[in-house]
All heavy atoms as TSV, in Angstrom:
chain	resi	resn	atom	element	x	y	z
A	1	ARG	N	N	-19.932	0.171	-2.779
A	1	ARG	CA	C	-19.059	-0.792	-2.973
A	1	ARG	C	C	-18.697	-0.811	-4.478
A	1	ARG	O	O	-19.553	-0.887	-5.325
A	1	ARG	CB	C	-19.625	-2.071	-2.653
A	1	ARG	CG	C	-18.777	-3.302	-2.965
A	1	ARG	CD	C	-19.298	-4.588	-2.419
A	1	ARG	NE	N	-18.398	-5.580	-2.782
A	1	ARG	CZ	C	-18.655	-6.537	-3.631
A	1	ARG	NH1	N	-19.742	-6.607	-4.245
A	1	ARG	NH2	N	-17.757	-7.422	-3.920
A	2	THR	N	N	-17.329	-0.829	-4.762
A	2	THR	CA	C	-16.840	-0.852	-6.188
A	2	THR	C	C	-15.879	-1.996	-6.312
A	2	THR	O	O	-14.770	-1.914	-5.720
A	2	THR	CB	C	-16.196	0.476	-6.485
A	2	THR	OG1	O	-17.089	1.577	-6.277
A	2	THR	CG2	C	-15.766	0.458	-7.912
A	3	PRO	N	N	-16.192	-3.027	-6.963
A	3	PRO	CA	C	-15.330	-4.203	-7.132
A	3	PRO	C	C	-13.942	-3.584	-7.806
A	3	PRO	O	O	-14.016	-2.704	-8.761
A	3	PRO	CB	C	-16.013	-5.081	-8.127
A	3	PRO	CG	C	-17.456	-4.833	-7.743
A	3	PRO	CD	C	-17.582	-3.381	-7.554
A	4	GLY	N	N	-12.864	-4.073	-7.421
A	4	GLY	CA	C	-11.519	-3.665	-7.919
A	4	GLY	C	C	-10.903	-2.620	-7.013
A	4	GLY	O	O	-9.757	-2.303	-7.275
A	5	THR	N	N	-11.572	-2.125	-6.103
A	5	THR	CA	C	-11.020	-1.119	-5.148
A	5	THR	C	C	-10.007	-1.730	-4.160
A	5	THR	O	O	-10.310	-2.794	-3.754
A	5	THR	CB	C	-12.194	-0.412	-4.376
A	5	THR	OG1	O	-13.120	0.192	-5.290
A	5	THR	CG2	C	-11.660	0.660	-3.425
A	6	ALA	N	N	-8.984	-0.978	-4.010
A	6	ALA	CA	C	-7.962	-1.484	-3.073
A	6	ALA	C	C	-7.987	-0.532	-1.762
A	6	ALA	O	O	-8.192	0.604	-1.903
A	6	ALA	CB	C	-6.560	-1.299	-3.671
A	7	TYR	N	N	-7.985	-1.215	-0.582
A	7	TYR	CA	C	-8.026	-0.613	0.607
A	7	TYR	C	C	-6.692	-0.716	1.366
A	7	TYR	O	O	-6.360	-1.875	1.652
A	7	TYR	CB	C	-9.154	-1.015	1.532
A	7	TYR	CG	C	-10.471	-0.888	0.907
A	7	TYR	CD1	C	-11.180	-1.835	0.163
A	7	TYR	CD2	C	-11.238	0.431	1.103
A	7	TYR	CE1	C	-12.402	-1.700	-0.491
A	7	TYR	CE2	C	-12.497	0.570	0.383
A	7	TYR	CZ	C	-13.008	-0.460	-0.331
A	7	TYR	OH	O	-14.315	-0.307	-0.794
A	8	LEU	N	N	-5.994	0.366	1.666
A	8	LEU	CA	C	-4.733	0.272	2.431
A	8	LEU	C	C	-4.903	0.793	3.732
A	8	LEU	O	O	-5.321	1.873	3.950
A	8	LEU	CB	C	-3.769	1.161	1.604
A	8	LEU	CG	C	-2.344	1.074	2.271
A	8	LEU	CD1	C	-1.717	-0.265	2.268
A	8	LEU	CD2	C	-1.388	2.174	1.613
A	9	LEU	N	N	-4.554	-0.069	4.678
A	9	LEU	CA	C	-4.560	0.263	6.198
A	9	LEU	C	C	-3.134	0.206	6.579
A	9	LEU	O	O	-2.378	-0.795	6.396
A	9	LEU	CB	C	-5.370	-0.762	7.026
A	9	LEU	CG	C	-6.766	-1.002	6.551
A	9	LEU	CD1	C	-7.368	-2.151	7.403
A	9	LEU	CD2	C	-7.601	0.206	6.745
A	10	CYS	N	N	-2.613	1.381	6.992
A	10	CYS	CA	C	-1.173	1.417	7.347
A	10	CYS	C	C	-0.858	2.386	8.508
A	10	CYS	O	O	-1.710	3.279	8.786
A	10	CYS	CB	C	-0.378	1.792	6.084
A	10	CYS	SG	S	-0.807	3.458	5.465
A	11	SER	N	N	0.377	2.147	8.990
A	11	SER	CA	C	0.696	3.064	10.027
A	11	SER	C	C	1.353	4.313	9.652
A	11	SER	O	O	1.659	4.424	8.441
A	11	SER	CB	C	1.747	2.321	10.993
A	11	SER	OG	O	2.934	2.028	10.275
A	12	ASP	N	N	1.576	5.232	10.521
A	12	ASP	CA	C	2.335	6.542	10.130
A	12	ASP	C	C	3.767	6.255	9.712
A	12	ASP	O	O	4.354	7.074	9.085
A	12	ASP	CB	C	2.088	7.542	11.091
A	12	ASP	CG	C	2.813	7.210	12.484
A	12	ASP	OD1	O	3.176	5.992	12.646
A	12	ASP	OD2	O	2.871	8.073	13.299
A	13	GLY	N	N	4.276	5.125	10.041
A	13	GLY	CA	C	5.657	4.763	9.692
A	13	GLY	C	C	5.717	4.665	8.076
A	13	GLY	O	O	6.797	5.018	7.576
A	14	LEU	N	N	4.617	4.432	7.406
A	14	LEU	CA	C	4.610	4.396	5.985
A	14	LEU	C	C	4.230	5.850	5.490
A	14	LEU	O	O	4.960	6.398	4.660
A	14	LEU	CB	C	3.604	3.382	5.479
A	14	LEU	CG	C	3.394	3.328	3.925
A	14	LEU	CD1	C	4.569	2.660	3.322
A	14	LEU	CD2	C	2.197	2.762	3.590
A	15	THR	N	N	3.128	6.350	5.937
A	15	THR	CA	C	2.639	7.622	5.463
A	15	THR	C	C	3.586	8.847	5.761
A	15	THR	O	O	3.508	9.868	5.156
A	15	THR	CB	C	1.291	7.901	6.020
A	15	THR	OG1	O	1.186	7.961	7.410
A	15	THR	CG2	C	0.194	6.815	5.450
A	16	ASN	N	N	4.380	8.681	6.757
A	16	ASN	CA	C	5.371	9.783	7.087
A	16	ASN	C	C	6.573	9.708	6.127
A	16	ASN	O	O	7.290	10.728	6.039
A	16	ASN	CB	C	5.786	9.735	8.479
A	16	ASN	CG	C	4.762	10.192	9.566
A	16	ASN	OD1	O	3.827	10.951	9.106
A	16	ASN	ND2	N	4.926	9.835	10.710
A	17	MET	N	N	6.770	8.635	5.552
A	17	MET	CA	C	7.858	8.490	4.584
A	17	MET	C	C	7.555	8.693	3.151
A	17	MET	O	O	8.568	8.992	2.336
A	17	MET	CB	C	8.582	7.038	4.825
A	17	MET	CG	C	9.150	6.779	6.176
A	17	MET	SD	S	10.428	7.807	6.607
A	17	MET	CE	C	9.797	8.921	7.869
A	18	LEU	N	N	6.456	8.377	2.685
A	18	LEU	CA	C	5.989	8.494	1.383
A	18	LEU	C	C	4.787	9.520	1.226
A	18	LEU	O	O	3.932	9.606	2.066
A	18	LEU	CB	C	5.526	7.135	0.856
A	18	LEU	CG	C	6.601	6.022	0.746
A	18	LEU	CD1	C	5.903	4.675	0.249
A	18	LEU	CD2	C	7.703	6.369	-0.144
A	19	GLU	N	N	4.907	10.243	0.225
A	19	GLU	CA	C	3.846	11.181	-0.170
A	19	GLU	C	C	2.607	10.390	-0.657
A	19	GLU	O	O	2.718	9.260	-1.111
A	19	GLU	CB	C	4.200	12.201	-1.228
A	19	GLU	CG	C	5.406	13.077	-0.895
A	19	GLU	CD	C	5.094	14.060	0.085
A	19	GLU	OE1	O	3.879	14.580	0.222
A	19	GLU	OE2	O	5.903	14.392	1.030
A	20	ASP	N	N	1.377	10.965	-0.500
A	20	ASP	CA	C	0.209	10.348	-1.034
A	20	ASP	C	C	0.283	9.951	-2.370
A	20	ASP	O	O	-0.284	8.824	-2.790
A	20	ASP	CB	C	-1.024	11.217	-0.750
A	20	ASP	CG	C	-1.362	11.413	0.791
A	20	ASP	OD1	O	-0.909	10.697	1.585
A	20	ASP	OD2	O	-2.165	12.355	1.084
A	21	GLU	N	N	0.830	10.809	-3.272
A	21	GLU	CA	C	0.876	10.594	-4.680
A	21	GLU	C	C	1.812	9.325	-4.976
A	21	GLU	O	O	1.443	8.532	-5.860
A	21	GLU	CB	C	1.447	11.840	-5.427
A	21	GLU	CG	C	0.576	12.910	-5.436
A	21	GLU	CD	C	0.615	13.757	-4.145
A	21	GLU	OE1	O	1.615	13.669	-3.372
A	21	GLU	OE2	O	-0.355	14.532	-3.812
A	22	GLN	N	N	2.798	9.126	-4.146
A	22	GLN	CA	C	3.687	7.934	-4.271
A	22	GLN	C	C	3.009	6.666	-4.003
A	22	GLN	O	O	3.093	5.769	-4.627
A	22	GLN	CB	C	5.013	8.188	-3.434
A	22	GLN	CG	C	5.914	9.158	-3.849
A	22	GLN	CD	C	6.964	9.465	-2.799
A	22	GLN	OE1	O	6.751	9.745	-1.735
A	22	GLN	NE2	N	8.313	9.176	-3.188
A	23	ILE	N	N	2.248	6.765	-2.869
A	23	ILE	CA	C	1.477	5.599	-2.424
A	23	ILE	C	C	0.447	5.247	-3.477
A	23	ILE	O	O	0.367	4.066	-3.915
A	23	ILE	CB	C	0.836	5.931	-0.941
A	23	ILE	CG1	C	1.948	6.039	0.021
A	23	ILE	CG2	C	-0.103	4.761	-0.663
A	23	ILE	CD1	C	1.365	6.566	1.370
A	24	CYS	N	N	-0.243	6.161	-3.989
A	24	CYS	CA	C	-1.260	5.869	-4.977
A	24	CYS	C	C	-0.611	5.336	-6.205
A	24	CYS	O	O	-1.266	4.379	-6.812
A	24	CYS	CB	C	-2.037	7.236	-5.317
A	24	CYS	SG	S	-3.183	7.653	-4.007
A	25	GLN	N	N	0.437	5.863	-6.686
A	25	GLN	CA	C	1.150	5.332	-7.919
A	25	GLN	C	C	1.429	3.864	-7.679
A	25	GLN	O	O	1.387	2.980	-8.468
A	25	GLN	CB	C	2.354	6.219	-8.096
A	25	GLN	CG	C	2.985	5.953	-9.480
A	25	GLN	CD	C	4.085	6.821	-9.733
A	25	GLN	OE1	O	4.845	7.164	-9.029
A	25	GLN	NE2	N	4.203	7.235	-10.998
A	26	ILE	N	N	2.173	3.473	-6.363
A	26	ILE	CA	C	2.500	2.216	-6.116
A	26	ILE	C	C	1.321	1.214	-6.159
A	26	ILE	O	O	1.415	0.083	-6.597
A	26	ILE	CB	C	3.301	2.099	-4.877
A	26	ILE	CG1	C	4.621	2.890	-5.113
A	26	ILE	CG2	C	3.543	0.627	-4.404
A	26	ILE	CD1	C	5.401	3.174	-3.820
A	27	LEU	N	N	0.138	1.782	-5.534
A	27	LEU	CA	C	-1.016	0.895	-5.500
A	27	LEU	C	C	-1.564	0.403	-6.829
A	27	LEU	O	O	-2.221	-0.653	-6.930
A	27	LEU	CB	C	-2.148	1.632	-4.646
A	27	LEU	CG	C	-1.986	1.798	-3.243
A	27	LEU	CD1	C	-3.114	2.720	-2.671
A	27	LEU	CD2	C	-2.154	0.361	-2.506
A	28	GLY	N	N	-1.216	1.083	-7.948
A	28	GLY	CA	C	-1.718	0.781	-9.132
A	28	GLY	C	C	-0.909	-0.313	-9.945
A	28	GLY	O	O	-1.316	-0.592	-11.037
A	29	HIS	N	N	0.087	-0.932	-9.399
A	29	HIS	CA	C	0.959	-1.779	-10.083
A	29	HIS	C	C	1.179	-3.103	-9.246
A	29	HIS	O	O	1.591	-3.042	-8.140
A	29	HIS	CB	C	2.229	-1.117	-10.452
A	29	HIS	CG	C	2.156	0.129	-11.117
A	29	HIS	ND1	N	1.953	0.218	-12.483
A	29	HIS	CD2	C	2.182	1.501	-10.713
A	29	HIS	CE1	C	1.812	1.438	-12.856
A	29	HIS	NE2	N	2.023	2.225	-11.838
A	30	GLY	N	N	1.137	-4.074	-9.949
A	30	GLY	CA	C	1.566	-5.445	-9.462
A	30	GLY	C	C	0.538	-6.172	-8.552
A	30	GLY	O	O	-0.614	-5.652	-8.366
A	31	SER	N	N	0.909	-7.377	-8.094
A	31	SER	CA	C	0.130	-8.148	-7.206
A	31	SER	C	C	0.045	-7.452	-5.803
A	31	SER	O	O	0.900	-6.651	-5.555
A	31	SER	CB	C	0.733	-9.609	-7.031
A	31	SER	OG	O	1.911	-9.482	-6.265
A	32	PRO	N	N	-0.964	-7.890	-4.845
A	32	PRO	CA	C	-0.896	-7.295	-3.644
A	32	PRO	C	C	0.440	-7.493	-2.810
A	32	PRO	O	O	0.949	-6.537	-2.145
A	32	PRO	CB	C	-1.995	-8.112	-2.871
A	32	PRO	CG	C	-2.881	-8.598	-3.907
A	32	PRO	CD	C	-2.002	-8.734	-5.169
A	33	GLN	N	N	1.133	-8.640	-2.969
A	33	GLN	CA	C	2.394	-8.749	-2.304
A	33	GLN	C	C	3.445	-7.901	-2.899
A	33	GLN	O	O	4.303	-7.252	-2.156
A	33	GLN	CB	C	2.913	-10.182	-2.341
A	33	GLN	CG	C	4.119	-10.480	-1.530
A	33	GLN	CD	C	3.944	-10.218	-0.048
A	33	GLN	OE1	O	2.949	-10.676	0.522
A	33	GLN	NE2	N	4.780	-9.416	0.470
A	34	GLN	N	N	3.378	-7.762	-4.239
A	34	GLN	CA	C	4.401	-6.801	-4.907
A	34	GLN	C	C	4.227	-5.386	-4.397
A	34	GLN	O	O	5.131	-4.504	-4.108
A	34	GLN	CB	C	4.382	-6.884	-6.410
A	34	GLN	CG	C	4.777	-8.242	-6.965
A	34	GLN	CD	C	4.509	-8.282	-8.433
A	34	GLN	OE1	O	3.388	-7.955	-8.888
A	34	GLN	NE2	N	5.396	-8.970	-9.185
A	35	VAL	N	N	2.920	-4.937	-4.348
A	35	VAL	CA	C	2.490	-3.602	-3.877
A	35	VAL	C	C	3.103	-3.356	-2.482
A	35	VAL	O	O	3.723	-2.333	-2.144
A	35	VAL	CB	C	0.986	-3.315	-4.061
A	35	VAL	CG1	C	0.632	-2.144	-3.231
A	35	VAL	CG2	C	0.635	-3.333	-5.456
A	36	LEU	N	N	2.679	-4.340	-1.540
A	36	LEU	CA	C	3.197	-4.159	-0.138
A	36	LEU	C	C	4.797	-4.130	-0.060
A	36	LEU	O	O	5.326	-3.326	0.687
A	36	LEU	CB	C	2.656	-5.267	0.763
A	36	LEU	CG	C	1.155	-5.123	0.899
A	36	LEU	CD1	C	0.643	-6.516	1.593
A	36	LEU	CD2	C	0.749	-3.969	1.796
A	37	ASP	N	N	5.405	-4.946	-0.831
A	37	ASP	CA	C	6.887	-4.943	-0.887
A	37	ASP	C	C	7.453	-3.603	-1.361
A	37	ASP	O	O	8.345	-3.107	-0.679
A	37	ASP	CB	C	7.369	-6.104	-1.679
A	37	ASP	CG	C	7.223	-7.546	-1.195
A	37	ASP	OD1	O	6.864	-7.536	0.041
A	37	ASP	OD2	O	7.234	-8.442	-1.875
A	38	GLU	N	N	6.925	-3.061	-2.378
A	38	GLU	CA	C	7.420	-1.751	-2.900
A	38	GLU	C	C	6.989	-0.685	-1.911
A	38	GLU	O	O	7.900	0.296	-1.736
A	38	GLU	CB	C	6.581	-1.560	-4.209
A	38	GLU	CG	C	7.316	-0.386	-4.954
A	38	GLU	CD	C	6.885	-0.231	-6.380
A	38	GLU	OE1	O	6.319	-1.106	-7.065
A	38	GLU	OE2	O	6.994	0.892	-7.005
A	39	LEU	N	N	5.902	-0.757	-1.291
A	39	LEU	CA	C	5.579	0.404	-0.252
A	39	LEU	C	C	6.568	0.381	0.892
A	39	LEU	O	O	7.141	1.360	1.285
A	39	LEU	CB	C	4.126	0.250	0.317
A	39	LEU	CG	C	3.058	0.574	-0.568
A	39	LEU	CD1	C	1.611	0.068	-0.043
A	39	LEU	CD2	C	3.033	2.119	-0.908
A	40	LEU	N	N	6.926	-0.910	1.294
A	40	LEU	CA	C	7.859	-1.140	2.390
A	40	LEU	C	C	9.262	-0.606	1.922
A	40	LEU	O	O	9.917	0.155	2.716
A	40	LEU	CB	C	8.000	-2.554	2.857
A	40	LEU	CG	C	8.939	-2.842	3.922
A	40	LEU	CD1	C	8.768	-2.069	5.184
A	40	LEU	CD2	C	9.019	-4.377	4.162
A	41	GLU	N	N	9.723	-1.057	0.851
A	41	GLU	CA	C	10.934	-0.622	0.298
A	41	GLU	C	C	11.100	0.794	0.118
A	41	GLU	O	O	12.136	1.480	0.398
A	41	GLU	CB	C	11.283	-1.328	-1.035
A	41	GLU	CG	C	11.467	-2.787	-0.980
A	41	GLU	CD	C	11.479	-3.524	-2.171
A	41	GLU	OE1	O	11.592	-2.844	-3.297
A	41	GLU	OE2	O	11.428	-4.870	-2.165
A	42	GLY	N	N	10.051	1.517	-0.415
A	42	GLY	CA	C	10.005	3.019	-0.552
A	42	GLY	C	C	10.150	3.771	0.729
A	42	GLY	O	O	10.827	4.669	0.885
A	43	ALA	N	N	9.284	3.224	1.783
A	43	ALA	CA	C	9.478	3.927	3.057
A	43	ALA	C	C	10.734	3.689	3.652
A	43	ALA	O	O	11.391	4.697	4.252
A	43	ALA	CB	C	8.356	3.358	3.992
A	44	LEU	N	N	11.372	2.541	3.577
A	44	LEU	CA	C	12.767	2.411	4.217
A	44	LEU	C	C	13.802	3.200	3.337
A	44	LEU	O	O	14.764	3.712	4.046
A	44	LEU	CB	C	13.045	0.931	4.060
A	44	LEU	CG	C	12.235	-0.052	5.062
A	44	LEU	CD1	C	12.649	-1.440	4.677
A	44	LEU	CD2	C	12.575	0.335	6.506
A	45	ALA	N	N	13.571	3.311	2.096
A	45	ALA	CA	C	14.573	4.107	1.253
A	45	ALA	C	C	14.482	5.566	1.698
A	45	ALA	O	O	15.513	6.349	1.528
A	45	ALA	CB	C	14.327	3.960	-0.263
A	46	HIS	N	N	13.410	6.084	2.230
A	46	HIS	CA	C	13.181	7.457	2.576
A	46	HIS	C	C	13.458	7.633	4.082
A	46	HIS	O	O	13.139	8.763	4.628
A	46	HIS	CB	C	11.830	7.956	2.150
A	46	HIS	CG	C	11.526	8.172	0.789
A	46	HIS	ND1	N	11.147	7.232	-0.132
A	46	HIS	CD2	C	11.772	9.274	0.015
A	46	HIS	CE1	C	11.104	7.766	-1.285
A	46	HIS	NE2	N	11.488	9.031	-1.180
A	47	GLY	N	N	14.138	6.667	4.740
A	47	GLY	CA	C	14.478	6.832	6.019
A	47	GLY	C	C	13.944	5.894	7.039
A	47	GLY	O	O	14.640	5.407	7.978
A	48	GLY	N	N	12.692	5.400	6.799
A	48	GLY	CA	C	12.151	4.378	7.762
A	48	GLY	C	C	12.361	4.545	9.259
A	48	GLY	O	O	12.914	3.716	9.807
A	49	THR	N	N	12.017	5.869	9.700
A	49	THR	CA	C	12.403	6.119	11.108
A	49	THR	C	C	11.341	5.519	12.073
A	49	THR	O	O	11.650	5.789	13.276
A	49	THR	CB	C	12.433	7.723	11.131
A	49	THR	OG1	O	11.167	8.171	10.912
A	49	THR	CG2	C	13.542	8.258	10.259
A	50	ASP	N	N	10.298	4.942	11.708
A	50	ASP	CA	C	9.313	4.434	12.651
A	50	ASP	C	C	9.018	3.029	12.110
A	50	ASP	O	O	9.241	2.647	11.015
A	50	ASP	CB	C	8.069	5.408	12.667
A	50	ASP	CG	C	7.126	5.122	13.863
A	50	ASP	OD1	O	7.458	4.204	14.629
A	50	ASP	OD2	O	6.221	5.825	13.961
A	51	ASN	N	N	8.268	2.302	13.052
A	51	ASN	CA	C	7.734	0.955	12.443
A	51	ASN	C	C	6.838	1.102	11.383
A	51	ASN	O	O	6.085	2.169	11.290
A	51	ASN	CB	C	7.168	0.147	13.709
A	51	ASN	CG	C	5.868	0.771	14.166
A	51	ASN	OD1	O	5.800	1.978	14.291
A	51	ASN	ND2	N	4.946	0.010	14.650
A	52	ILE	N	N	6.812	0.244	10.427
A	52	ILE	CA	C	5.991	0.292	9.184
A	52	ILE	C	C	5.142	-0.946	9.210
A	52	ILE	O	O	5.494	-2.038	9.100
A	52	ILE	CB	C	6.895	0.412	8.035
A	52	ILE	CG1	C	7.824	1.472	8.063
A	52	ILE	CG2	C	6.027	0.456	6.756
A	52	ILE	CD1	C	8.953	1.382	7.022
A	53	THR	N	N	3.755	-0.694	9.175
A	53	THR	CA	C	2.743	-1.746	9.180
A	53	THR	C	C	1.773	-1.378	8.042
A	53	THR	O	O	1.399	-0.299	7.860
A	53	THR	CB	C	1.931	-1.755	10.414
A	53	THR	OG1	O	2.915	-1.952	11.523
A	53	THR	CG2	C	0.920	-2.877	10.426
A	54	ALA	N	N	1.406	-2.412	7.164
A	54	ALA	CA	C	0.566	-2.169	6.078
A	54	ALA	C	C	-0.281	-3.416	5.829
A	54	ALA	O	O	0.393	-4.546	5.802
A	54	ALA	CB	C	1.271	-1.686	4.841
A	55	VAL	N	N	-1.533	-3.292	5.523
A	55	VAL	CA	C	-2.447	-4.360	5.101
A	55	VAL	C	C	-3.179	-3.812	3.857
A	55	VAL	O	O	-3.658	-2.692	3.893
A	55	VAL	CB	C	-3.357	-4.790	6.198
A	55	VAL	CG1	C	-4.374	-5.768	5.685
A	55	VAL	CG2	C	-2.653	-5.188	7.509
A	56	LEU	N	N	-3.276	-4.665	2.828
A	56	LEU	CA	C	-3.883	-4.292	1.686
A	56	LEU	C	C	-4.976	-5.225	1.413
A	56	LEU	O	O	-4.803	-6.450	1.340
A	56	LEU	CB	C	-2.928	-4.333	0.439
A	56	LEU	CG	C	-3.514	-3.972	-0.985
A	56	LEU	CD1	C	-3.849	-2.549	-0.909
A	56	LEU	CD2	C	-2.418	-4.285	-1.996
A	57	ALA	N	N	-6.274	-4.669	1.373
A	57	ALA	CA	C	-7.401	-5.568	0.978
A	57	ALA	C	C	-8.015	-5.077	-0.359
A	57	ALA	O	O	-8.008	-3.978	-0.632
A	57	ALA	CB	C	-8.500	-5.303	2.119
A	58	LEU	N	N	-8.412	-6.162	-1.126
A	58	LEU	CA	C	-8.972	-5.929	-2.436
A	58	LEU	C	C	-10.505	-6.258	-2.505
A	58	LEU	O	O	-10.768	-7.356	-1.994
A	58	LEU	CB	C	-8.208	-6.640	-3.599
A	58	LEU	CG	C	-6.787	-6.391	-3.638
A	58	LEU	CD1	C	-6.065	-7.330	-4.634
A	58	LEU	CD2	C	-6.434	-4.877	-3.934
A	59	ASP	N	N	-11.252	-5.369	-3.004
A	59	ASP	CA	C	-12.666	-5.741	-3.218
A	59	ASP	C	C	-12.929	-6.467	-4.491
A	59	ASP	O	O	-12.784	-5.733	-5.578
A	59	ASP	CB	C	-13.515	-4.447	-3.035
A	59	ASP	CG	C	-14.982	-4.754	-2.936
A	59	ASP	OD1	O	-15.443	-5.826	-3.240
A	59	ASP	OD2	O	-15.701	-3.693	-2.690
A	60	GLU	N	N	-13.114	-7.672	-4.478
A	60	GLU	CA	C	-13.267	-8.388	-5.764
A	60	GLU	C	C	-14.627	-9.123	-5.801
A	60	GLU	O	O	-15.096	-9.575	-4.801
A	60	GLU	CB	C	-12.205	-9.384	-6.020
A	60	GLU	CG	C	-10.686	-8.653	-6.108
A	60	GLU	CD	C	-9.703	-9.732	-6.401
A	60	GLU	OE1	O	-9.846	-10.896	-6.098
A	60	GLU	OE2	O	-8.583	-9.281	-6.759
A	61	GLU	N	N	-15.214	-9.251	-6.924
A	61	GLU	CA	C	-16.395	-10.131	-7.170
A	61	GLU	C	C	-16.015	-11.481	-7.019
A	61	GLU	O	O	-15.024	-12.067	-7.657
A	61	GLU	CB	C	-16.902	-9.863	-8.595
A	61	GLU	CG	C	-17.614	-8.479	-8.762
A	61	GLU	CD	C	-19.012	-8.401	-8.131
A	61	GLU	OE1	O	-19.641	-9.354	-8.005
A	61	GLU	OE2	O	-19.331	-7.264	-7.823
A	62	VAL	N	N	-16.796	-12.252	-6.239
A	62	VAL	CA	C	-16.600	-13.685	-6.198
A	62	VAL	C	C	-17.928	-14.417	-6.420
A	62	VAL	O	O	-18.933	-14.111	-5.786
A	62	VAL	CB	C	-16.106	-14.006	-4.627
A	62	VAL	CG1	C	-15.887	-15.539	-4.520
A	62	VAL	CG2	C	-14.889	-13.294	-4.319
A	63	GLY	N	N	-17.965	-15.251	-7.433
A	63	GLY	CA	C	-19.101	-16.090	-7.740
A	63	GLY	C	C	-20.050	-15.055	-8.393
A	63	GLY	O	O	-20.042	-13.920	-8.485
A	64	SER	N	N	-21.201	-15.648	-8.854
A	64	SER	CA	C	-22.257	-14.931	-9.524
A	64	SER	C	C	-23.598	-15.421	-8.929
A	64	SER	O	O	-23.766	-16.547	-8.879
A	64	SER	CB	C	-22.218	-14.851	-10.983
A	64	SER	OG	O	-20.984	-14.624	-11.462
Protein backbone atom coordinates (compact mmCIF):
# COMPACT_ATOMS: atom_id res chain seq x y z
CA ARG A 1 0.00 0.00 0.00
CA THR A 2 1.36 3.36 -1.02
CA PRO A 3 -0.53 6.49 0.09
CA GLY A 4 -1.09 8.84 -2.83
CA THR A 5 -1.55 6.03 -5.35
CA ALA A 6 -4.41 6.47 -7.83
CA TYR A 7 -6.36 3.43 -9.04
CA LEU A 8 -8.29 3.75 -12.29
CA LEU A 9 -10.98 1.19 -13.09
CA CYS A 10 -12.33 1.71 -16.59
CA SER A 11 -13.96 0.09 -19.55
CA ASP A 12 -12.37 -0.57 -22.91
CA GLY A 13 -14.35 2.39 -24.21
CA LEU A 14 -11.65 4.50 -22.56
CA THR A 15 -8.57 2.34 -23.12
CA ASN A 16 -9.35 1.74 -26.80
CA MET A 17 -9.45 5.49 -27.42
CA LEU A 18 -6.43 6.66 -25.40
CA GLU A 19 -2.89 5.28 -25.23
CA ASP A 20 -1.56 4.19 -21.82
CA GLU A 21 0.89 7.09 -21.85
CA GLN A 22 -1.95 9.58 -22.40
CA ILE A 23 -3.94 8.09 -19.52
CA CYS A 24 -0.93 8.21 -17.18
CA GLN A 25 -0.22 11.81 -18.12
CA ILE A 26 -3.82 12.84 -17.41
CA LEU A 27 -3.83 10.97 -14.07
CA GLY A 28 -1.05 13.22 -12.79
CA HIS A 29 -3.00 16.48 -13.01
CA GLY A 30 -5.94 18.00 -11.16
CA SER A 31 -8.64 16.85 -8.80
CA PRO A 32 -10.25 13.42 -9.23
CA GLN A 33 -13.25 15.01 -10.99
CA GLN A 34 -10.98 17.01 -13.30
CA VAL A 35 -9.02 13.86 -14.15
CA LEU A 36 -12.18 11.89 -14.96
CA ASP A 37 -13.55 14.77 -17.04
CA GLU A 38 -10.32 15.03 -19.02
CA LEU A 39 -10.19 11.25 -19.60
CA LEU A 40 -13.76 11.28 -20.88
CA GLU A 41 -13.17 14.32 -23.09
CA GLY A 42 -10.00 12.74 -24.49
CA ALA A 43 -11.73 9.46 -25.31
CA LEU A 44 -14.64 11.27 -26.96
CA ALA A 45 -12.23 13.46 -28.95
CA HIS A 46 -10.58 10.30 -30.32
CA GLY A 47 -13.85 8.85 -31.56
CA GLY A 48 -15.64 7.52 -28.48
CA THR A 49 -16.96 4.51 -30.39
CA ASP A 50 -18.02 2.52 -27.29
CA ASN A 51 -19.51 3.28 -23.90
CA ILE A 52 -16.97 4.87 -21.54
CA THR A 53 -16.98 4.04 -17.84
CA ALA A 54 -14.33 5.17 -15.36
CA VAL A 55 -13.92 5.18 -11.57
CA LEU A 56 -10.92 6.79 -9.87
CA ALA A 57 -9.95 5.78 -6.34
CA LEU A 58 -7.18 7.47 -4.36
CA ASP A 59 -5.27 5.82 -1.54
CA GLU A 60 -4.84 8.53 1.08
CA GLU A 61 -3.79 8.55 4.71
CA VAL A 62 -6.70 9.33 7.01
CA GLY A 63 -6.06 10.15 10.66
CA SER A 64 -3.00 9.01 12.59
